[in-house]
Each structure stands twice: as structure tokens, then as C-alpha cells.
C-alpha atoms as one frame of an Amber mdcrd trajectory, in Angstrom:
protein
  26.848 -12.672 -12.338  25.254  -9.373 -13.185  23.708  -7.429 -10.384  19.971
  -6.591 -10.597  18.923  -3.105 -11.067  17.703  -1.361  -7.838  14.071  -1.337
  -8.947  14.028  -5.130  -8.937  14.162  -5.274  -5.161  11.265  -4.590  -2.938
  11.737  -3.443   0.725   9.310  -5.184   3.000   8.250  -3.149   6.067   5.959
  -5.142   8.463   4.536  -4.342  11.899   5.769  -6.490  14.703   3.536  -8.114
  17.373   3.792  -6.638  20.853   5.020 -10.221  21.856   8.059  -9.615  19.527
   8.644  -6.161  21.021   6.303  -4.069  18.903   7.411  -1.546  16.276   8.287
  -2.103  12.705  10.785  -4.435  10.852  12.220  -3.690   7.455  14.012  -6.286
   5.184  14.568  -7.239   1.512  13.757 -10.820   1.070  15.905 -11.180  -2.101
  18.942  -9.766  -0.341  19.558 -12.198   2.498  20.424 -10.827   5.855  20.164
  -7.168   6.999  17.244  -5.779   8.858  16.161  -2.468  10.287  13.714  -1.991
  13.089  12.178   1.107  14.695   9.116   2.507  16.362   7.729   3.678  13.074
   7.726   2.358   9.427  10.007   5.243   8.410  12.393   4.601  11.367  12.714
   0.940  10.390  13.196   1.769   6.745  15.840   4.343   7.430  17.749   1.980
   9.873  17.782  -0.683   6.989  18.979   1.731   4.493  21.757   2.830   6.900
  22.788  -0.746   7.557  22.656  -1.663   3.870  25.003   1.381   2.989  27.368
   0.419   5.696  27.614  -3.163   4.258  27.999  -1.845   0.786  24.640  -3.140
  -0.402  22.376  -1.544  -2.960  19.420   0.431  -1.567  16.344  -0.534  -3.610
  14.180   2.030  -5.211  10.383   1.814  -5.225   8.908  -1.511  -6.439   6.790
  -1.643  -9.581   3.055  -1.643  -8.882   2.587  -4.518 -11.360   0.047  -2.889
 -13.611  -0.173  -1.319 -17.061  -2.920   0.286 -19.118  -3.677  -0.780 -22.697
  -6.241   0.535 -25.052  -8.188  -2.055 -26.950 -11.018  -1.820 -29.478 -14.350
  -1.247 -27.898 -15.698  -4.482 -29.413 -12.959  -6.504 -27.830 -13.494  -4.817
 -24.419 -17.228  -5.572 -24.659 -16.651  -9.223 -25.453 -14.169  -9.650 -22.576
 -16.510  -7.796 -20.125 -19.354 -10.109 -21.046 -17.052 -13.176 -20.641 -16.009
 -12.025 -17.228 -19.562 -11.369 -16.219 -20.537 -14.811 -17.329 -17.705 -16.369
 -15.324 -18.453 -14.205 -12.244 -15.031 -12.556 -12.117 -13.575  -9.079 -12.742
 -12.355  -8.066 -16.186  -8.804  -7.695 -14.702  -8.944 -11.308 -13.339 -10.245
 -12.684 -16.687  -7.527 -11.007 -18.712  -4.865 -12.047 -16.140  -6.075 -15.638
 -16.352  -6.252 -15.771 -20.043  -2.818 -14.223 -20.492  -1.264 -16.299 -17.797
  -2.641 -19.461 -19.209  -1.096 -18.851 -22.681   2.142 -17.388 -21.618   3.867
 -20.709 -21.505   2.492 -21.779 -24.860   4.098 -18.917 -26.713   7.396 -19.753
 -28.555  10.392 -17.872 -27.340  13.304 -16.654 -29.259  16.775 -17.070 -27.654
């Protein structure tokens, strides 16, 4: 099985409740096991990275923000903007819904 590139992993850093001791916890959900904790986000992240390196695990790079920009003809943009307004949603939500609804319908090679 081929390993995923580092950028495919996201490090999750979350604040702990005072009932759980406070501070911060760092983990990578797709890489089971291995946590780091600390008084600050940075400390928790660095502790996780140190533990991962000691275990011989990959240290993930920054996660993708999940966005792209695309130029479209002004007439198409205006039509989509009007459709979004009529549906009471943002242009981004409309395009995401339209693309997501048709994704499974497209034939795939291979």
C-alpha cells in the first residue's frame, strides 16, 4: 500500500475543557494513535511532531484550504448569481451544490 503524501494529512489542534485539565491537544485523525498536549496550541503541536518523529511517522504539512478560483464568462457568472439569489443561497453554495450533485453522474475512465 502506497503511503499518502504529507499534505493529505491534517493535524487537528483543539482546546481542552478545564475539566479535562485545560490546555491543548494535537492529533492526526487519519493516523491512529499519537497525541501531543501542551499549555498552548504551538506546544501541543510541537509535542505531537516530536512524538511522531520518535515513532518514525510522517509529520504532515499544511492542509489544503479546499478552495480554488476559476474565471468564467460574465454571462455565466450573472446567470449563476441570479439563480443563487432566487434560491436564497450564496453563489459559492449554489455552485458547490450543482457540482456535487452531478459529480456521481459523470462517467469515469479507469
